[in-house]
N, C-alpha and C positions, 0 to 999 in steps of 0.2 A: 457865797462859796460857789455857787453854780456859774457866775460870770467869771470869777477867777479860775475855776477848773477849765472853762470853755477856752479862755485866753491862753492859759498855760498848755493846754493840750494841743491847741491848733498851731501855737508857736512852735511846740516841741515836734510836732508831726512835720512841719515845713522844714525845720532844721534837721531833722532825722533822716527824712527822704532825700533831702538836698545832699546831704553828706554821704548818703549811702549810694546815691546815683554817681556822686563825684568819685567815690572809691571805685565803683565798677568801671568807670571810664579810664581811671588810672590802671586798673589791672588789665583791661583790654589793650591799652597803649603799651604796657610792658610786654605783654605776651607776643604782641605783633612785632616786636623787635627781633623775634626768634626767626631761624631760617625756615623754609618750606619743609614739610615733612615728607619722608618716604612712605610709600604704601597707599593702600586705598582706605583711607580714614573715613571715607564717606560712601565706600561701597555697601550695598545690601542694607538700606536704611531700615527695612522692616525688621531684619534681624537685629540690628543695632538698638532700635527702639525696644524690642522685646528684651533684650539682655540688660538694657539700662533699667527698665521697670523691674525686671527680676531683682537686680542687684540692689536697687534703691527701695522700692516698695516692699519686696519681699525679704530684702536684707540677706540674700543668699551668701555673700562673702562674709558678712558680719557674723552669721550664725555658724562660721567655722569655730567660733568660741560660743557654745550654746547660751549659757546663762547671761554672759555679756551681751550677746546679740539680742537676746529676748528683751533685756532691760533697755537697751539702746532703741529697739524697735518702738516700744511705748513712748519713749522720750521723742522719737522721730515723728510718730503719728501724732502725737499731741502738739508739736510745733505746727504741723499743717491743720489739724482738725481744729484746734483752739484759735486759729484765726477769726473763726466765726464769733468766738467771744470777745475778740479784740473789736470786731465790728459792732458788737452788741454794746461794748463799753462806750464807744463813741457816741451812740444813741443815748446811753444812760446819763452822761454829763449834760445832756439837754433835758431829758425826761427820764427820771429814775424807773418809771414803769415801761421803759421802751422794750420792745421784743422784735426780733427779725421779722420782716415781712415775709409772708407765706408760711415760713416754717413756724413763726409764733411760739406757742407752747406746746408744740406737737411732742406728744410723751416719748416717742422713739428717739427724736433729737435729744431731749432732756436726759433720758436714760444713757445714751451713748455719750453725751458731753461729760456728764458726772463720772461714769465708768472710766472714761479715758483720762479725765483729770486725776482721780484717785490712783489709777494704775501707774500714770506718768510720775506722780508724786512718790510712790513707792519705788519706782525705777530709779528716778534721780538720787533719792537717798541712798539706795543700794550702790549706785555707781560712785557716789561721793565716799561712801564707807570703803568700797572696793580700791578706790584710788589710794586713800590714806593707809590702808592695810599694806597694799602692794608697794608703796613707797618705802616702807620699812626695810625692803629687801636691799636698799641702796642701789649700787651699780646694776644688780640683777634686776632691778624693777624695769618694767617696759616703759615707765614714765620718767625714768632718770634722764635728765637733760632736756625735757619738754618745758615749755614755758607755763610754769604751774600757776602763776598769777592770772594769766588768761583763762586757763581751764577752771580756776575757782570762780572767776567772774561769770562764765557762762554757767556753771553749776548754780550760782547763786541767783542769776537771772532767771533760769528755768524754774527753780524752786519758788521764787517770789511770785512769778507770773501764775503758776499753777495754784499757789495758796490764794492770790487774789480771786482766781476763777471760782474756787471752792467757796470763798467768802461772799462773793457776789451772788452765787446761787442760794446760799442760806439767807442772805439779806432779802433776795427776791421772794423767797418763801414767806418771810415775815411780812413784806410789803404787800403781797397779794392776799393775805389773810384767807378769808373765807371764799375767796374767788378761785382758789385752787385746793389740791389735795396733797397729801404726803407722797402719793404715788407719782406726782410730777417732779418731786424733789427726793427721790429714794435714798440718795446717799449723802444729802446735805441738810435735810429738815431737822436734824437733831444738833447741829454745830452751835446754834445760838439759843439762848433762853427765850421763852415766850414772853410777851407783855412789854416789849420795847415799843415806844411811840411810834406812829406813822412817819411823823416829820424827822425824828432821829434815824430811822432806818432809811428814809429818802436821802438825807444828808450823808450817811454813811456809804450808800451805794455810789453817790457822786465822788466821794473822796477815794473809795477803793478803786473805781473805775478810772479815776485820774491817775492814781498811782500805777495801775496796770499799763495805761497808755505811755506814761512817762518812762517807765522801765523799758517798755518795747521800744520807744523812739530812741532812748539813750543808748540802747544795744545797737540799732542802726547806725547812729551817729559814731559810736566807737569803732564799729566795723569799717565805716567809710574813712575814718581817720587812721586805722591800722590795717592796711592792705596786706600785711604779712602775718595776719592773725588767722592762721590756717584752722585753728579750733573752732573759729566762727564762721569763716568764709567757706569751709568745705561743705556747709549745707546747701550753699548755692552753686558751687563749682563742681561738686562731684557729679552732677547730672551730665555735665559736658565733658567731663574727663572720662567718665565711663563711656559715654556715646563715641567718642573719638579714640577709643582703645585701639591697639594695633590690630587684634583680630576681630572680624565681624561675627564670628562664631562664638564669641564670649570667652574664649581661652585667655588666660593671662599672657603677658608678652614674654614667653619663654620659648625654648627651642632654638630657632634660627637668630642669629645676630643680623641687624639690617646692614645692607651695604652702605660704604661711604657715599654721601650725596654731593654732587657739584651741579649747581644750577637746576636744582629740582630733579635731576636724574642720577641713577647710580653711577659712580665712577667707572669708566672704561680704562683699565690699566694699560690697554695698548695704545691709548692716547695720552698717556700720562705727561708726556714732554709738551704737549700743546696746551695744557691748562695753565692759567695765570699763576705766577709764583707766589702770589698772596693768598690763593685758595687754601683754606684750612682742610687737613686731612685728619678728620676727627674733630675734637672739641679743644680748642686752646684758650679760649675766652668764652665768657658766659653768653655773649650774643652769638656764639657759634651753635649753642643748642637750638634745636627746633621750637617752633612756637608751642607744640605738644609738651616738649621738656619743660618750658617755662610755665605752662599751665599745670603740669605735674607738681612742680616746686610750690606753686601758690596754693593748690588744692590740699597739700599735706596737712592732715589734722593732728599730727604729734601724738597718735594713739600709741606707737611704739611696738605694735605687733611685729612689725619688721625686725626691730631691734631684738625683741624677746626670742626670735627664732634664728637669728644670724649666728653661724658658727664662729665667725671671727670675734664678734662681741662677746660670745659666750666663753671665749678662751682668752680674755683680758687683751684683746687687741684693740686698736683705736678706732676701727671701723664700725660705725653704727649707721645702717642705711637711714635711719630717721634723721640723725644729725647731719649726715652728708646732704640730704635733700633739703633740710631747713637752712643749712649754711649756704647753699646755692641759691635758695630762695632769698635769704636776706641779702646776698651779694647782687643778685640780679636787679632787686627793686632799689638797692641803694645805688647802683651804677646807672640805672635807666635815665636819670636827668642828663648825665654826661652823654649817653648814647643818643638822646632824643634831642639834645641842644645842637644848634648849627655850629659848625666848626670854629667859626669867628666869634661865637658867643661863649665858648667853653671857658675861656679865661676868666669870665665873671662868675663862674659856678663856685659854690661853697667849698672851702679846703677839704672838708671831709668827703665831698663828692669826688673831688679830684684825686684824693688819696685812694678811695675805693676803686675808682677807673684804673689806677696804675698797679693795684695789687695783682699778683700772678694767680691765675686760676689754680695751678697746681704748684706748691711749693712749702717749705717748712713753715709751720705756724708758730713755732717758738723761734724767734730771731731777735738778735741783739742790734743789728743795723739792717735798715731797709724797712720794706714792707712785708708782713706776714702773708703767706699764701692762703687762699680760701680752703683749699683742700690739701691736707698734708700728704706727701707721697707714701708715707706708711699707711694711710687710710685707704689710698687708691689701690695699693698692691697687696692689701690684706684680703681682698675679695676673692672668693672661691667660685663665684658665679653659680652658685648652687641654686639660686632662685627662690630660696625660701622668702625672702622679703617680698618679691613680687606675687608669689602665691598667696601670702598672708594679706597684702594691702587691701583694704575695703574700698578704696578709691581709685584702684587700678594704676598706681605709679609704676613707671618702668625703670626700676633702679638699675638693673643689670645693663640695659642698653646704655644708659648715661655713664656708668663707670666705664664700660669698654670703649665708648667714644673718647673719653679723656685719656684713656691708656693709648689708644691708636695716635693721638696727637703727640703724647710723650715719647713713644717709640719711634714714629716715622718723621716727625718734625724736629723734637728736641733732643733726641737720642738719649733720653734720661730713662733709665729703667734698671731694675735689680741686676747685678753683675752676673748672677748665675744664669740669666737668660741668654747671655752672649753664647754659651755653649749649646743651648737648646736651638738658637737661630742657625748657628753654624752646622749642627748636625742635620737640621731640616733642609738647609739649603744645599749643602754638599752631598750628603748621604741619603736624603729622603726619609730620615727617621730621627727621632729626639734623642736616640742613645748613641748616635754618631757611629753606627755599626756598619759594615760592609753590605751592600745590597745582595751580594751574592749568598749571604747566610739567611736569606728569607725563608728558605725550604728546609732548613736543618731540622725543624720540628718533625718533619716526615719520615726521617730516618728510623725512628723507633717504632713505627706502625708496621703491622704484618700485611698491608695491603697498599696498592699503589694510589696516590692521590693525583688525579688528573691535573695537568698544568695547561691553561689555555695558550695556544700557539706552539705546543709541544705535543701533547697527548690528544687535544681536541682543538679543532680550528677556531671556534668561537662558542659562545654560550647557548646558541641554539640546539646543541647537542646534549645539554644537561639541563636539569631544572633549576638549580641554583648556582650563582656565583658565591663561593665562601670567601667573604673578605676577612682576611686573618688579622689584619691590623698590626701596627709596629709592636705593641706589647705582646700580642699573640705569637708573633715571630721571633722576638728577641728576648723577652723577660722571661726567666726560667719557670717562675710560678705560672705565668699566663700561658706559656707553651703547653702546660699540662691540660689547661682548659681546652686549648685549641685541639689537642689531640683527642680529648674526651668527646668533643663535639663532632670531629671528623669520624671517629669510630662509631659513634651513635647514628650518625646519618649513614654510614656504610651499613651498619647492622639493620636499620629500618628500610634500606633499599631506596634511599633518596639519593638521586645522581647529583654530583656537584663537581666543581672545578675551582681552581684557585689561580691567581694571576701570577704567583710566584714572584720572580725577580721584577716583574712589571708593575707590582704594586709599590705605592710610595705613601707616606702618611697623608691622611686626609687634609691635614692643616689645622685641625682643631687647636692644638696647643699654641700655634703661632698666632691664630686669630684671637684667641681669649687672652693672649699676651698683649695684643695690641698691634701685632706685626701684620697688617693686611698685605703688605707686599708679598711676604712668604707664602701667606695663606693663598693668595691668587696664583702664585707660581705652581704650588702643589695641586691646587684644585683644578686648574686648567690642564696640567699634565694628566692628572687622573681622568678628567673629563674625556680627553682624547682616547686614552687607553680604554675606558668604559664603552665609549661609543664604537670604537674598532672591534671590541670584544662582543659587541651586541648584548650588552647587560641589560637585564630587566629585572629579574627576581634576585635579591641579595639577602643573605644571612650574615649577620655579625655577631661577635661575641663582646665587643666593646661598646659600651653606652655612648662614649663620645663620637666613635665612628658611626653609630646608628644615627645620632642627632645630626651629624655633619653631612652624610650621604643622603639621608632622608629630607632634612629640611633646609640645607644650605646649598647643595649641589644644584637645585633647580635654578639658583642664581647665576650659575654658569653653564646652564643649559642641559643639565642631565636630570631627568626624572626617572626615579627607580622606585621599585616596590621593595622596601627594605624592612626586615623582620629581624627581631632579636633572637638569639638562640633559644631563650627560654619560651619564647612564644612558639617557636616551630617544634622544639622538643615536647612541650606540653600537648600540642596537637597530635604529634605522633603516638604519645602515650594514649591519648583519648581514642585514637583510632585503632589501637591495639597493635601498632608496628613496632612498638617498645614496650616490654613487659618488666616493671620493677618486681623483684621478689624479696621477700622478708628474709632475715637471716634465720637459719634453723633455731629451733627451740633451745635455749640455754647457750647459744653460741655467741661469742664476741661479735659485735657488728651494728647492734642498735645504737641509735644516738638521739641526744636531744638537740635539736637544731633551732637556731635563731636566724632570721633573715635581715640583712642590711639593704635598704632600698638605695641603689646608686641614684644620685640626683638627676643625671642625664637620662636615666632610664624612666624614673618616676615622675618628678615634678616637671621636667621639660617635655616628657613624651607620654606621661599618664599611663605608663605600663606598671600596674601594680600587682595585678592578680595572676597572670600567667606564672611568674616564678613561684608564688605561694601555692597555686594549684598543683605545680610539679612537684614541690616538696610534700605537699599533702598526700601525693600519690605514692610516696615511698612507703612501703610496709615496714613496721618495726621501728619507726621513728616517732619522736614527740616534738611538736613544733611548739616553740615559745615566742611570742611577739614581744618586741622591745616596746617600752612606753613611747618612744618617739618613732613612729612608723608612718608609712605612706607619705601623704602631703606634709607630714610634720617630721619627716625623717632627718635625722641629723647627719651632716655632711662628713665624708671621710678626710677632707682637707686636700684633695688632690686637684679638684677642678679649677678652672681659671688659670692654668698653667702653674699653679701651686705645687704640682707634683715635682717641679724642676727648681723651686725656691726654697730656701731654708725658712723655717719658722723661728725667727729671733726674738719674737715678742710674745709675752704671755705663755700659756701652756699649750701643748700640741693638740690640734684638733683630732687626730686620729686616736690620741690616748683617750681623749673625752668619750668618743664613740666606742673604743674597745672597752672601757670601763663598764658601760651601759650593756654591752653585749655579755660580758663576763658575769654582771650581776643578774642578767636575765637568765643566762644558762645555769647559773648557781641556783637559782630559785626554781628551775624547772627540771633539774636533773632527776630522772626517774628510772634511767636504765640500770640493769644489773651491772654492766661493766663500768658505768659512770662515763663513758665517752661523750663528747659533745663537739659541735662544730657550729662556727659562724659561716653562713652561707651568704654568697653575694652573686651578682651577675654582670661584673665589670672588673677588668684587669687593673684598673687604677684603684678601685676600692680594695681589691685583694691585696695588692702591694702595702697600701696604707694600714689596712687592719691587721695583716701579717706582721708587719713591722711594730705595731702597737702591741700585739699579743706576745711577740717574742720579748718586748721590753718588760710587759708585766710578769711574764713567766720568769724572767731573770730575776725579778724582785721578789718572787714568791707570792705574787698576787693573782695568779691564774693557775689553774690545774695544767699540768703537762699533757694531760689527755685532750685538751681543747685544741682545735686546728681551724684554719681558715680555708674554706674550700669554695670552688664555684658551684653553682647548681648542677651544672652539666657532670662534674666529677661525682657528685653524690647519686645521681641518676645511672651513671655508668656503673658505679659500684654495685648498685642494686641489680641492674640488668646482668651484670657479669655472674652474680649469683644464680640467676635463672639459667645462664648458659652452662655454668658449671654443673648444675643439676642435671641438665639434659644430657651432658656427656657422661656422668655416672650412671644414668639410667640406660 
């Protein structure tokens, strides 16, 4: 038995490690087919090491789902810690009484190893049960579409190895007999009956140790032969993917989009005519992705956290961030032999490889003639760029960047995009706003105010004469509901004595809708125009009411040479309230005016810029109101459906995202209504969100599914209403 075990284990070890190393070399070769990556992926290594350790060893991202994260942590720790037991098993096939050198039968090690083994056993059983229960939800399950066979194999492997460890410990207790005590085997001494002969125990140890080694080596071999097995490979690749994440400060890849890269440098649009005509603008083929993108695809563990949070998937649209990534992964690895082969040798490649090479990256997946696309256009254009997928991903995959890069190619090279976007692009190019309205109407919102709003170049020479540039934004200037927010903010700043000025007709769209729609040409046109205006106006401190303007001015305009100190109006107004420059007042006792309020987190304010507390603090400062938090809030807030240029596209598939979110808000308000007059409000801090939620509320009120007293308001409007009560009381006194 011993000789057979030794021969089998050594042969399995050679094969397992050989195939595993072969798999690593194939992955590295495929990843290296990607283009060079933009940004400082190797800057501040100390911070990168720190965040990698935090996210891996401490499971900081996994613990966003606490019970799942805790269970996974025990399995993760067992995977590393029980390597010691694997080393022990190799010794035991030669000598059943073998113990690790130095450590030996150190009681601390033995207690730890048994505790970890039992906890990991309980954890993997819990995860197995959780997966099966979750799968009953069908399409709503985050595991829907995942490779379940691979997942079951990994779960069975972990379960089998842990059982082997516990059995080996129980057998060791029997083998040592009077040479040890139960205290050295605190959690395994009771697993086997006493009285088993020494030889039988020794043979059993050899057999169980052999089984443990064979299971472990089989796993390595399977990994090596299946390099697209993300559920297995992520335990090795996640370390690298996290270390090379976009931001060295540990933030997820949200906020700014990365510029288009040409020859490892950001594309200079002034030199566009000088670049080679074959240079891809965006991603049109899988090899146009960067090496980090290909590493992203290979690292995906198919956990489906991204899918569970995606607003498109949750409203029956075809976009699943998980399935998009795994489709790209499978295509990249299937096409790799073609990309790596010399041109003259490609004719001898397998037919399947040649067909994979000819597949369009973006194209209909249901075709009667020709080759199906890898990513269906409906998948690509369903994305709202809300960032929920990136926020949730435990291995730091950069989904939004990859989607936007594919959109860029489709718009700028293929001219293939939803027809509704033609009007958007035309309005941005010709009139400087997505509503295609006259530039001369940008100041019409000021006509209803009882004070003058200073305009740069007319009332003040530049921004050195005032504290803030008030960036109004297109919605704030043209959209009727958003104009009320603009007026409210202007009046509050005026009341607080904060000096500000606006650009008036000199302001144009920041370019956010164009960039998220993939039209980098138009974005650059608008951004460069605004950059010149901002520099000439000597802009430094800017206050904005639009979350999209905030993100673009703060995070993306540095790419065109403009660095600004940008604050959201809820941040500034909250500070003014804390400083006593604005005083909210409660409604008189028994008077109509109190409200139950719930707050919707705009994606580009929250997930993209981590501004969660100021709007809530501001709402909490309003006397006479009751705040009710929606179940999906802050990092897990559900999108309104307007981002990613979806504001200007029809939702033709599934149910409407804004209705999904509106229903949640209505349910929250109905549960929290406590005011005498029964009034309620859905508060937000972004004009896009306000439009979408207002439309959703109007639809539900027309159907009789929402009280007529509910309305959608910006946080600034609610504050102004409360401040006005104080002003009215002062006048009466």
